[in-house]
C-alpha angles and dihedrals in degrees: 000000000000092000092047091051090049092052091049090053091052094045095076096164092049096228094131095251134086118223127193094264093054092047093048093048091050091050091051093052099039112024122090133188128218091224114173093001093082133054095255093054092047092051091051090054091046091055090051092048090052090052091052091051091048089053091065089069099037109043118079117245094241090056091051089049090053090053088053091049090053089052093222092147088072095052115093110228107238112172125217097257129045091223089065102071117206097194092223097298126158127239087248090059091051094047095048093046091051090051092053092047091051091051095045090051091056101252125160121267088253093058093042092052091047090051089058091061103018099132100028092111093048136348125215092265092052097259113144118205091193139010102266093205090057096041103041094084091040094053092043088057096043100038104023129255094269092058094042092050090060091048090051094048097043099081091052095042090049092052091048094060094099093049120099088227094039135106099290106030107035115106114269116257130059134033123304128227112208135166111280105230093186101051108010126245115059136310130205121240103201115225090239092059099044096088091051092049091049088051090051090049093053092046091048091051095042092055093051094068099258094105104034098129138082099239105108095197092049090048093056093046093048091046091053090050091048093049 
């Protein structure tokens, strides 16, 4: 009886079958995670804390000052999906942790610097830490146009991940045209920048607890589900 009731709850269209969308929606509304209450959750937080401490010695002072200017330490980090718990972190914590991950994984200075501010124009849930129209010229001057271009494109590339012609699933080769979530219409993701944006997407997801394990196959599958 319990199983039958559960299946009926998932089958929202009443056709007698449960597709992936119905199952995922049910999981979002009904599943819960232990988070920091268990050993695995605690270890994930410890890894993040270690990354934040490492950042003190690796991030240039002027970059830290820019983070302060953007006031990201006062923005609570709420991720796009309730299944992806953020454990009460700030946007500053997420940005710094992403920077350290990018550096540890051997990325270029351009990608590392972009990781430190990747969602400042718009987060996955639509929250904007700053007015991008005001800050684009400022960040271009302080970070360089190559870094700022990645920061500008990230919100749109992130939102395109589920699209067949988006960042992750479009055939390799050539530029991509994706919806521009900042300004409306479409925006071009140049072929030369796609690898860097994919790297930022993986780093962003990894830091938000969906990829905190050592199983490479599981990581890829969880990343696909997250995206």
